[in-house]
C-alpha positions as CSV (number, residue, x, y, z in Angstrom):
1,M,78.2,99.2,92.2
2,H,77.1,97.8,95.5
3,T,78.9,97.3,98.8
4,D,76.7,95.3,101.2
5,D,73.6,97.4,101.7
6,V,75.1,100.5,100.0
7,L,74.6,101.6,96.4
8,L,77.5,103.6,94.9
9,R,76.4,105.6,91.8
10,P,77.3,108.7,89.9
11,A,75.7,111.8,91.3
12,T,73.2,114.0,89.5
13,V,72.4,117.6,90.1
14,A,69.2,116.4,91.9
15,D,71.6,114.9,94.5
16,A,73.2,118.2,95.3
17,P,71.0,119.1,98.3
18,A,71.5,115.7,100.0
19,M,75.3,115.9,99.3
20,A,75.4,119.4,100.7
21,D,73.5,118.2,103.8
22,V,76.1,115.4,104.3
23,H,78.8,118.0,103.9
24,V,77.4,120.4,106.5
25,D,76.4,117.6,108.9
26,C,79.8,116.1,108.8
27,R,81.6,119.4,109.3
28,E,79.3,120.3,112.2
29,A,79.8,117.0,113.8
30,N,83.6,117.3,113.6
31,V,84.3,120.8,114.7
32,G,87.7,120.6,116.4
33,S,89.1,118.2,113.8
34,M,87.8,120.4,111.0
35,P,87.2,124.1,110.8
36,A,83.7,125.3,111.7
37,M,81.4,126.1,108.8
38,V,81.2,129.7,107.8
39,H,78.5,129.3,105.1
40,T,74.8,128.5,105.7
41,R,73.2,125.2,104.7
42,E,71.3,127.1,101.9
43,T,74.5,128.6,100.5
44,T,76.2,125.2,100.6
45,H,73.2,123.7,98.6
46,R,73.8,126.4,95.9
47,W,77.5,125.8,95.9
48,M,77.1,122.0,95.5
49,T,74.6,122.5,92.7
50,G,77.0,124.7,90.9
51,R,79.8,122.2,91.2
52,L,77.7,119.4,89.8
53,E,76.5,121.6,86.9
54,A,80.1,122.5,86.1
55,D,82.9,120.1,85.3
56,S,82.9,118.2,88.6
57,T,82.3,114.5,88.8
58,G,80.3,113.4,91.8
59,W,79.5,110.0,93.3
60,V,77.1,109.2,96.1
61,A,76.8,106.3,98.5
62,E,73.2,105.5,99.3
63,R,71.9,103.4,102.1
64,D,68.1,102.6,102.0
65,G,67.7,105.5,99.4
66,V,69.4,108.1,101.6
67,V,72.8,109.7,100.7
68,A,75.2,108.4,103.4
69,G,78.4,109.8,101.8
70,Y,79.7,111.4,98.6
71,L,82.8,112.4,96.7
72,V,83.6,115.1,94.2
73,L,86.4,114.9,91.6
74,T,87.6,117.8,89.6
75,D,90.3,117.1,87.0
76,D,93.0,115.2,88.9
77,W,91.8,116.3,92.3
78,L,89.7,114.5,94.9
79,D,88.0,117.6,96.1
80,D,85.6,116.1,98.6
81,L,85.0,112.8,100.4
82,F,82.5,113.2,103.2
83,L,80.4,110.7,105.2
84,A,77.3,111.4,107.2
85,P,77.7,111.3,110.9
86,G,77.5,107.7,112.1
87,E,78.7,106.3,108.8
88,T,82.4,106.0,109.6
89,G,84.1,102.8,110.5
90,H,81.9,100.6,108.2
91,G,84.0,100.6,105.0
92,L,81.9,103.3,103.3
93,G,84.8,105.7,103.0
94,A,87.1,102.9,101.6
95,A,84.4,102.0,99.0
96,L,84.2,105.7,97.9
97,L,88.0,105.8,97.7
98,D,88.0,102.7,95.5
99,V,85.6,104.6,93.2
100,V,88.2,107.4,93.0
101,K,91.0,105.0,92.2
102,S,89.0,103.4,89.4
103,E,88.0,106.9,88.0
104,R,91.6,108.2,88.2
105,P,93.8,105.1,87.6
106,G,96.8,107.2,86.8
107,G,96.6,108.8,90.3
108,F,95.0,111.9,91.8
109,L,95.8,114.7,94.2
110,L,94.1,115.5,97.5
111,W,94.6,117.3,100.8
112,V,93.2,116.4,104.2
113,F,92.6,117.9,107.6
114,E,95.2,116.7,110.1
């Protein structure tokens, strides 16, 4: 699935480090709106790898071969939807949310930071 110059595709375990980097970079860029990270980047890499090796479904949004955002679904939950700093406001989050809606047409659960 493409949206302009972005490729949306299912994630693989090989994507875990890039997804973890987006997660950490987004959290670090948004301290104040989101709680500060308490885990290291390396720990977050291992955590993301474990999630993708388990029963989670991941999708990545790539721009020019670089992961610009990702989502992770577990059962009926949208666990994560994160964009790299600088990627907001261009429709990338909406495109990833459309993936969630197509993957879970019966609905899904989520929680968000205020």
